[in-house]
C-alpha positions as CSV (number, residue, x, y, z in Angstrom):
1,M,-42.0,46.3,69.4
2,A,-41.9,43.7,66.6
3,F,-40.1,40.4,66.9
4,N,-36.4,40.7,65.9
5,L,-35.5,37.6,63.8
6,K,-32.0,38.9,63.0
7,K,-31.0,39.3,66.7
8,V,-32.3,35.8,67.5
9,L,-30.4,34.2,64.6
10,K,-27.2,36.0,65.6
11,A,-27.5,34.6,69.1
12,L,-28.1,31.1,67.8
13,L,-25.1,31.3,65.5
14,F,-22.8,32.5,68.3
15,S,-24.1,29.8,70.7
16,S,-23.6,26.9,68.3
17,S,-20.2,25.2,67.7
18,Q,-21.7,23.2,64.8
19,P,-23.1,24.4,61.5
20,L,-26.7,25.7,62.0
21,A,-29.1,24.2,59.5
22,I,-32.4,25.8,58.5
23,K,-34.3,22.8,59.8
24,D,-32.6,23.2,63.2
25,I,-33.7,26.9,63.3
26,Q,-37.3,25.9,62.5
27,A,-37.3,23.2,65.1
28,A,-36.2,25.7,67.7
29,F,-39.2,27.9,66.9
30,T,-41.5,24.9,67.2
31,R,-40.1,24.0,70.6
32,F,-40.4,27.6,71.8
33,H,-44.2,27.5,71.1
34,E,-44.5,24.1,72.7
35,Q,-42.8,25.3,75.9
36,A,-44.9,28.5,75.9
37,V,-48.2,26.5,76.3
38,A,-46.8,23.7,78.6
39,P,-46.6,24.2,82.4
40,V,-43.2,25.1,83.7
41,A,-41.8,22.5,86.2
42,T,-40.2,23.9,89.3
43,E,-37.1,22.5,91.0
44,D,-39.0,21.1,93.9
45,G,-41.4,19.1,91.7
46,G,-44.2,21.5,91.6
47,R,-45.6,23.4,88.6
48,R,-46.1,27.1,88.1
49,T,-49.7,27.9,87.2
50,E,-51.8,31.0,86.8
51,D,-53.1,30.6,90.4
52,G,-49.8,30.1,92.0
53,L,-47.8,27.0,92.9
54,D,-48.9,23.4,93.5
55,G,-46.8,20.5,94.6
56,V,-44.3,20.7,97.5
57,A,-43.9,24.5,97.4
58,G,-47.6,25.0,97.3
59,D,-48.2,22.7,100.3
60,E,-45.6,24.6,102.3
61,A,-47.2,27.9,101.5
62,K,-50.7,26.6,102.5
63,A,-49.4,25.1,105.7
64,A,-47.8,28.5,106.7
65,D,-51.1,30.2,106.0
66,D,-53.1,27.7,108.1
67,A,-50.7,28.0,111.0
68,A,-51.0,31.7,111.0
69,G,-54.8,31.5,110.9
70,R,-54.9,29.1,113.9
71,T,-52.8,31.4,116.0
72,G,-55.0,34.4,115.2
73,G,-52.0,36.3,113.6
74,T,-51.7,38.0,110.3
75,P,-50.5,35.6,107.6
76,V,-47.0,36.5,106.5
77,P,-46.5,35.6,102.8
78,A,-42.9,34.7,103.3
79,T,-42.8,32.1,100.6
80,E,-44.5,34.4,98.1
81,T,-42.1,37.3,98.9
82,A,-39.1,35.1,98.5
83,M,-40.4,33.7,95.2
84,A,-41.1,37.3,94.0
85,E,-37.5,38.3,94.8
86,V,-36.1,35.3,93.0
87,A,-38.3,35.9,90.0
88,E,-37.2,39.5,89.9
89,I,-33.5,38.5,89.9
90,F,-33.9,36.0,87.0
91,A,-36.5,38.0,85.1
92,E,-35.7,38.9,81.6
93,P,-34.6,42.5,81.1
94,P,-37.2,44.9,79.6
95,E,-35.2,45.4,76.4
96,A,-35.4,41.6,75.7
97,A,-39.1,41.5,75.8
98,D,-39.4,42.0,72.0
99,L,-37.6,38.7,71.5
100,Y,-40.3,36.7,73.1
101,Q,-43.4,38.6,72.0
102,E,-45.3,37.9,68.8
103,V,-43.0,35.1,67.9
104,P,-44.2,33.7,64.6
105,S,-45.1,30.0,64.7
106,L,-43.4,29.3,61.4
107,I,-40.2,30.7,59.9
108,T,-39.9,30.0,56.2
109,L,-36.8,29.0,54.4
110,A,-36.9,32.3,52.4
111,Q,-37.0,34.3,55.7
112,V,-34.0,32.5,57.1
113,R,-31.9,32.9,54.0
114,E,-32.8,36.6,53.6
115,T,-31.9,37.3,57.2
116,M,-28.7,35.3,57.0
117,D,-27.7,37.2,53.9
118,E,-28.2,40.5,55.8
119,I,-26.1,39.2,58.7
120,A,-23.3,38.1,56.3
121,A,-23.3,41.5,54.6
122,E,-23.1,43.3,57.9
123,L,-20.1,41.2,59.0
124,R,-18.3,41.8,55.8
125,A,-18.9,45.6,56.0
126,A,-17.9,45.7,59.7
127,D,-14.6,43.9,58.9
128,D,-14.2,42.7,62.5
129,G,-12.5,39.4,61.6
130,L,-15.7,37.3,61.4
131,L,-17.6,35.9,58.4
132,L,-20.8,34.0,58.0
133,I,-20.7,31.2,55.4
134,E,-23.1,28.6,54.3
135,G,-21.7,25.1,53.9
136,T,-23.1,21.7,53.1
137,N,-24.5,21.3,56.7
138,G,-25.7,24.8,57.3
139,Y,-24.6,28.3,58.4
140,R,-21.7,29.0,60.7
141,L,-19.5,31.8,61.9
142,V,-15.8,31.6,60.9
143,T,-12.8,33.7,61.4
144,H,-11.6,35.8,58.4
145,P,-8.5,34.5,56.6
146,S,-6.7,37.7,57.4
147,V,-6.5,36.6,61.1
148,A,-5.7,33.0,60.5
149,R,-2.2,33.4,61.8
150,W,-3.4,34.6,65.2
151,V,-5.8,31.6,65.4
152,R,-2.9,29.2,64.6
153,V,-0.7,30.9,67.3
154,L,-3.5,30.4,69.9
155,R,-4.0,26.8,69.0
156,Q,-0.3,26.2,68.5
157,E,-0.9,24.8,65.1
158,P,1.7,24.8,62.2
159,P,1.0,26.8,59.1
160,P,-0.9,24.8,56.5
161,V,1.0,23.1,53.7
162,K,0.0,24.1,50.2
163,L,-1.0,21.5,47.7
164,S,1.4,20.9,44.8
165,P,0.3,21.6,41.2
166,S,0.1,17.8,40.5
167,S,-2.1,17.3,43.6
168,I,-4.4,20.1,42.5
169,E,-4.7,18.6,39.0
170,T,-5.5,15.2,40.5
171,L,-8.1,16.8,42.8
172,A,-9.7,18.7,39.9
173,I,-10.1,15.4,37.9
174,V,-11.6,13.7,40.9
175,A,-14.0,16.6,41.5
176,Y,-15.3,16.6,37.9
177,R,-15.1,12.9,37.0
178,Q,-16.1,11.2,40.3
179,P,-16.3,8.4,40.8
180,V,-13.0,8.0,39.0
181,T,-10.3,5.3,39.1
182,R,-6.6,5.8,39.4
183,G,-6.2,4.5,35.8
184,E,-8.6,7.1,34.5
185,I,-6.7,9.8,36.4
186,E,-3.4,8.7,35.0
187,T,-4.8,8.5,31.5
188,I,-6.0,12.1,31.6
189,R,-2.8,13.4,33.2
190,G,-0.4,11.2,31.3
191,V,1.7,10.5,34.5
192,S,1.5,8.5,37.6
193,A,-1.1,9.7,40.1
194,E,-0.2,7.6,43.1
195,A,1.6,10.3,45.1
196,G,-1.2,12.8,44.5
197,I,-4.0,10.4,45.5
198,N,-2.2,9.5,48.7
199,K,-1.7,13.2,49.6
200,L,-5.4,14.0,49.0
201,L,-6.4,11.0,51.1
202,E,-4.3,12.2,53.9
203,R,-5.8,15.6,53.7
204,D,-9.3,14.1,53.8
205,L,-10.2,15.8,50.5
206,I,-11.0,12.6,48.7
207,Y,-12.2,9.2,49.9
208,V,-12.7,5.7,48.5
209,V,-16.2,5.5,47.0
210,G,-16.2,1.9,46.0
211,R,-14.9,-0.3,43.1
212,A,-15.6,0.1,39.4
213,D,-17.4,-2.6,37.5
214,L,-14.3,-3.2,35.4
215,P,-11.7,-6.0,35.1
216,G,-9.7,-6.1,38.3
217,R,-12.4,-4.1,40.2
218,P,-10.2,-0.9,40.5
219,I,-10.9,1.5,43.4
220,Q,-13.0,4.6,42.7
221,Y,-12.4,7.9,44.4
222,G,-14.7,10.9,45.1
223,T,-14.5,14.2,47.0
224,T,-15.5,14.8,50.6
225,D,-17.4,17.5,52.4
226,K,-14.1,18.9,53.5
227,F,-13.3,19.5,49.8
228,L,-16.4,21.7,49.5
229,E,-15.2,23.7,52.5
230,F,-11.7,23.8,51.0
231,V,-13.0,25.4,47.8
232,G,-15.8,27.4,49.5
233,M,-18.8,25.7,47.9
234,K,-22.1,24.3,49.1
235,S,-22.4,21.5,46.6
236,L,-20.7,20.0,43.5
237,D,-23.3,21.7,41.4
238,E,-21.4,25.0,41.9
239,L,-18.3,23.7,40.1
240,P,-17.7,26.0,37.1
241,A,-18.7,24.4,33.8
242,S,-15.9,23.5,31.4
243,D,-15.9,25.6,28.2
244,V,-13.5,23.2,26.4
245,L,-15.0,19.7,26.5
246,S,-18.4,18.4,27.6
247,S,-18.6,15.4,30.0
248,R,-19.8,13.2,27.1
249,Q,-16.8,14.2,25.0
250,I,-14.5,13.4,27.8
251,D,-16.1,10.0,28.3
252,E,-15.6,9.2,24.6
253,W,-12.0,10.3,24.8
254,L,-11.3,8.2,27.9
255,K,-12.9,5.2,26.3
256,N,-10.7,5.6,23.2
257,A,-7.6,6.4,25.2
258,M,-7.9,3.3,27.5
259,N,-8.9,1.0,24.6
260,P,-6.8,2.1,21.6
261,T,-7.7,0.8,18.2
262,T,-5.1,-0.5,15.7
263,L,-4.6,1.9,12.8
264,S,-4.3,0.5,9.3
265,D,-2.2,2.0,6.4
266,T,-5.3,3.6,5.0
267,D,-6.0,5.3,8.3
268,M,-2.5,6.7,8.3
269,G,-2.9,7.9,4.7
270,L,-0.6,5.2,3.1
271,A,-1.2,2.9,0.1
272,N,-2.9,-0.3,1.1
273,E,-0.3,-2.7,-0.4
274,Q,-0.7,-6.5,0.1
275,L,2.4,-8.6,0.4
276,P,2.4,-12.1,-1.3
277,L,1.8,-15.1,0.8
278,E,4.9,-17.0,-0.5
279,G,8.3,-16.3,0.8
280,P,10.4,-13.4,-0.5
281,A,11.8,-13.7,-4.0
282,A,15.5,-14.6,-4.4
283,P,17.7,-11.7,-5.3
284,E,18.6,-11.4,-9.0
285,A,22.1,-12.6,-10.0
286,P,24.6,-10.2,-11.7
287,A,24.5,-10.3,-15.5
288,A,28.1,-11.5,-15.8
289,A,27.4,-14.5,-13.6
290,V,24.4,-15.4,-15.7
291,E,26.4,-15.2,-18.9
292,T,29.2,-17.5,-17.5
293,A,26.7,-20.0,-16.3
294,T,25.2,-20.1,-19.8
295,T,28.4,-20.4,-21.9
296,G,30.5,-22.3,-19.5
297,D,33.5,-19.9,-20.0
298,T,35.5,-18.4,-17.2
299,P,35.6,-14.7,-17.2
300,A,39.0,-13.3,-18.2
301,A,41.1,-11.6,-15.6
302,S,41.7,-7.9,-16.2
């Protein structure tokens, strides 16, 4: 019977509490072949070889045979019988023989991915409450979201708190614009981002990347691996592309928004009128007052 890679990968997935990377799987196959050619050490310090046992166990067996020969009796292979019985107890069942025969020395990345995809499809079709996902650190088995409430009851965990729309907007800006400063986030959203940033830091969805090379050295933020698990992606390259603005256009808009230019009358569509440098002209006097000042007469009362 041919080697069953799918069955082996299923066993490795169920036995691992951590994500299983492809390099870990390939390393396991390498160790399997190294152990197959190396002598197996026994508990008493001896080694199992093709001819039998050496070490302490081998010496005891030889001593028993020599004693039986000196007394003229028939050698009783008590040690060999006991070892055969123990070996039979711990022997691998016949149906598992195919898992250790004709094991390939190299498992390629394509073979692992293809087999993992088959396992994931089988789990989805079975609908048994388990799923196989691929994260940033490798493959792992997870419970289906439909049974999440039962898992929380077992672990005595409270129900998860949903993110507010403002926090989701802030998270999206960090994901697409990282590393990004708080000032840039607030410029894009038009409101304060302090509460949203603090909430995302508490949830371990973003973290402090460093400081920007700007006046005041503001803190820059980026997304974590937990963010990728939160949105179900392996890398940031899987973020959907924006069909509205490109990254270059957003960069130019941010630059202009954070460093606004002064608009002139011409830019606003107004006439470019220049005011005189001297002070404002005195208001004109009424015609009657001018005439009185010229003739010296007092205006008659009506």
